[in-house]
C-alpha positions in Angstrom: -77.8 15.5 115.6 -74.1 16.8 115.1 -74.4 15.2 111.4 -77.3 16.8 110.4 -75.9 20.3 111.7 -72.6 19.3 109.7 -74.6 18.8 106.7 -76.6 21.8 106.9 -73.7 24.0 107.3 -72.0 22.3 104.3 -75.1 22.9 102.1 -75.1 26.5 103.3 -71.5 26.8 102.5 -72.1 25.3 99.1 -75.1 27.7 98.5 -73.1 30.8 99.4 -70.1 29.5 97.2 -72.5 29.0 94.2 -74.2 32.3 94.7 -71.1 34.1 95.1 -69.6 32.7 92.0 -72.7 33.4 90.0 -72.6 37.0 91.2 -68.9 37.1 90.3 -69.3 35.9 87.0 -72.3 38.4 86.2 -70.3 41.3 87.3 -67.4 40.2 85.1 -69.8 39.8 82.2 -71.2 43.1 82.7 -67.9 44.8 83.0 -66.5 43.3 79.8 -69.9 44.2 78.0 -69.7 47.9 79.4 -65.9 48.1 78.6 -66.6 46.7 75.2 -69.3 49.3 74.5 -67.0 52.2 75.6 -64.2 50.9 73.5 -66.3 50.9 70.3 -67.4 54.3 70.9 -63.8 55.7 71.6 -62.7 53.7 68.3 -65.3 55.6 66.2 -64.1 58.9 67.6 -60.5 58.0 67.2 -61.0 56.7 63.4 -62.8 60.0 62.6 -60.1 62.2 64.2 -57.5 60.2 62.1 -59.2 60.6 59.0 -59.5 64.3 59.6 -55.6 64.6 59.9 -55.3 62.9 56.6 -57.4 65.3 54.7 -55.3 67.8 52.7 -54.8 71.5 54.0 -55.3 74.7 52.3 -54.0 74.7 48.8 -50.8 76.7 48.5 -51.0 76.8 44.6 -53.9 78.7 42.7 -55.6 75.9 40.5 -56.7 76.6 37.0 -59.5 79.2 37.2 -57.6 81.2 39.6 -59.5 80.4 42.5 -58.2 79.4 46.0 -59.3 75.8 46.9 -61.1 75.7 50.4 -59.6 73.6 53.1 -61.8 70.7 54.1 -63.9 71.7 57.0 -63.8 69.9 60.5 -67.6 70.3 60.7 -70.3 68.0 59.4 -73.6 69.5 57.9 -75.0 69.7 61.2 -72.5 72.3 62.2 -71.0 69.5 64.8 -67.4 68.3 64.7 -67.1 65.3 62.6 -65.9 63.1 65.1 -69.1 63.7 67.2 -71.9 64.1 64.7 -72.6 60.2 64.2 -72.8 59.8 68.0 -74.9 62.9 68.6 -77.2 61.7 65.6 -77.6 58.4 67.7 -78.1 60.1 71.1 -78.6 63.9 71.5 -77.8 63.9 75.2 -74.0 63.6 74.0 -72.5 66.9 75.1 -68.8 66.3 74.3 -65.9 63.9 74.8 -63.4 63.7 77.7 -60.1 62.1 77.4 -56.6 62.3 79.2 -53.6 61.2 77.1 -51.9 58.1 78.6 -54.8 57.1 80.9 -57.8 54.9 80.2 -60.1 57.9 80.6 -61.4 58.4 77.0 -65.2 58.6 77.2 -68.2 60.5 76.0 -69.8 63.0 78.4 -73.7 63.4 78.8 -75.7 66.5 79.6 -79.4 66.3 80.6 -80.3 69.2 82.7 -83.8 68.3 83.5 -82.6 65.0 84.6 -79.1 65.4 85.6 -78.2 62.0 87.0 -79.9 60.2 84.1 -76.7 58.5 83.2 -75.4 57.5 86.4 -76.4 53.7 85.7 -76.8 54.0 82.2 -74.6 53.5 79.2 -74.2 55.7 76.1 -77.1 53.8 74.4 -79.5 54.0 77.5 -78.9 50.4 78.7 -78.4 49.6 82.4 -74.6 49.7 83.1 -73.0 49.5 86.6 -70.2 52.2 85.6 -73.0 54.4 83.9 -71.4 57.4 81.8 -69.5 60.6 82.5 -72.1 63.4 83.1 -72.2 67.3 83.6 -73.5 68.2 86.8 -76.3 70.3 88.0 -76.1 73.9 87.6 -73.3 73.5 85.0 -73.3 72.9 81.2 -70.8 72.5 78.1 -70.1 76.1 77.9 -70.5 77.3 81.4 -67.7 79.0 83.1 -67.5 76.3 85.6 -67.8 72.8 84.0 -68.1 69.8 86.6 -68.1 66.5 85.2 -68.9 63.5 87.4 -68.0 59.8 87.0 -68.1 56.6 89.1 -64.8 55.3 90.6 -64.8 51.8 89.2 -62.6 49.0 90.5 -61.3 48.1 87.0 -60.3 51.5 86.2 -63.2 52.3 84.1 -64.9 55.9 84.1 -63.0 57.8 87.0 -61.4 54.6 88.4 -57.8 56.1 87.8 -58.5 59.5 88.7 -57.2 59.3 92.0 -53.7 58.8 90.7 -53.8 62.7 90.7 -53.1 62.5 94.4 -49.5 62.2 93.2 -47.9 65.4 92.1 -45.6 63.6 89.9 -48.6 61.8 88.0 -50.2 65.4 87.6 -47.0 66.7 86.1 -47.0 63.4 83.7 -50.6 64.1 82.7 -51.1 67.9 82.9 -53.5 68.3 80.2 -57.1 67.3 80.3 -59.1 67.3 77.0 -62.8 68.2 77.0 -64.2 68.8 73.7 -67.7 70.1 73.0 -69.7 69.2 69.9 -68.4 72.1 68.5 -65.0 73.0 69.7 -61.8 71.4 70.8 -60.7 72.4 74.3 -57.7 71.7 76.5 -57.4 72.2 80.2 -54.4 72.4 82.5 -54.3 70.8 86.1 -54.5 73.6 88.7 -54.7 71.1 91.6 -56.5 68.1 93.2 -57.9 67.3 96.6 -60.0 64.9 98.8 -63.2 66.0 100.0 -66.5 64.6 101.0 -70.2 65.4 100.9 -71.1 67.8 103.8 -74.0 68.0 105.8 -76.2 71.0 105.3 -75.4 72.4 108.9 -71.8 72.1 108.6 -70.0 75.5 108.6 -66.6 76.6 107.0 -66.3 73.8 104.4 -65.6 74.0 100.7 -68.6 72.3 98.7 -66.8 72.5 95.5 -69.8 70.4 93.9 -72.3 73.1 94.7 -70.5 75.8 92.8 -71.9 76.9 89.5 -71.7 80.7 88.8 -68.3 82.0 88.7 -69.3 84.8 86.5 -68.6 87.4 89.7 -65.1 88.0 90.3 -65.3 88.0 93.9 -67.0 84.3 93.7 -64.3 83.3 91.3 -61.4 84.5 93.5 -63.0 82.9 96.5 -63.6 79.6 94.9 -59.7 79.4 93.4 -58.5 80.4 96.8 -60.2 77.5 98.3 -58.9 75.1 95.7 -55.7 76.1 96.3 -55.8 75.8 100.2 -57.5 72.2 99.5 -55.2 71.0 96.8 -52.5 68.2 97.8 -49.9 70.1 95.7 -49.1 73.0 93.4 -48.7 72.7 89.7 -47.9 76.4 89.1 -50.7 76.9 86.7 -52.7 80.2 87.6 -56.3 80.9 86.7 -57.6 84.6 86.1 -60.9 85.7 86.3 -62.8 84.8 83.0 -61.1 81.5 82.4 -63.1 78.6 82.0 -62.8 76.2 84.9 -63.3 72.3 84.7 -63.8 69.9 87.6 -63.6 65.9 87.5 -65.4 64.6 90.3 -65.4 61.0 91.7 -66.1 59.0 94.8 -63.2 58.4 97.3 -62.9 55.9 100.2 -60.8 57.8 102.5 -63.9 58.7 104.5 -67.5 58.0 104.6 -69.1 59.9 101.4 -65.5 60.8 100.3 -65.0 62.6 97.1 -61.8 63.3 95.0 -61.5 66.0 92.5 -59.1 67.5 90.1 -59.4 71.2 89.2 -58.2 72.5 85.6 -58.4 75.6 83.7 -58.9 76.2 79.9 -55.6 76.7 78.0 -56.0 79.4 75.3 -55.7 78.3 71.7 -53.0 81.0 71.1 -51.0 79.6 74.1 -47.3 79.4 73.0 -46.8 76.1 75.1 -49.3 74.4 72.5 -46.5 74.9 69.8 -44.1 72.4 68.8 
């Protein structure tokens, strides 16, 4: 009897080991496929950006005929920036591109207002993907005054897997700029702060539901929102925001508590900002 029990226990152990090994191998293959897909997309964008940099600027001399040569346009015939036009032609759900220098974050951003979480578990091509895509949340949009981008916190660092590094003030100062281009405009944002949060119950009072803010077009709402961001933030970067500034929020899951969230808040940097020079 004991021998039979021992054999059954061994068989069960082997079965669990085999199934666990299969699931691990499957997840590794999926992770590699998703990473390869995202790297291929990023490479296309990088190559297009680099090609634009190599194009000649405005001519300083007047050619024969007396007409000034026009500089090459950064826009394709569609009116979109050249680096994003080919991808938009493949998938019109593309809203822009988000990247942070010196990090793994370098991805397309999707926008489907009629089905906000369409890309929660889909890659750029619509295939099932555990990491999904970065996407713009409900009530927001690429040109909204308050743009909120959601992404999964992946263990391998993909998507917003490294976003929680902004819990460190030193890290925030080393990576102060977030790039979020739309299809027609290159944009930069400066980090204001970062904080831990969670999804609150409907009846909880006196809490900051940053993920439900959308309209910051009223100065009172804008000021209240920023004051709550500063109160919740883990540090002060010294970056100020004024009514009328476009605000960007990056949001992902956090495991410090049940239904935890982690958010980074930034404000758009004006093109004429002197700190851009040099």
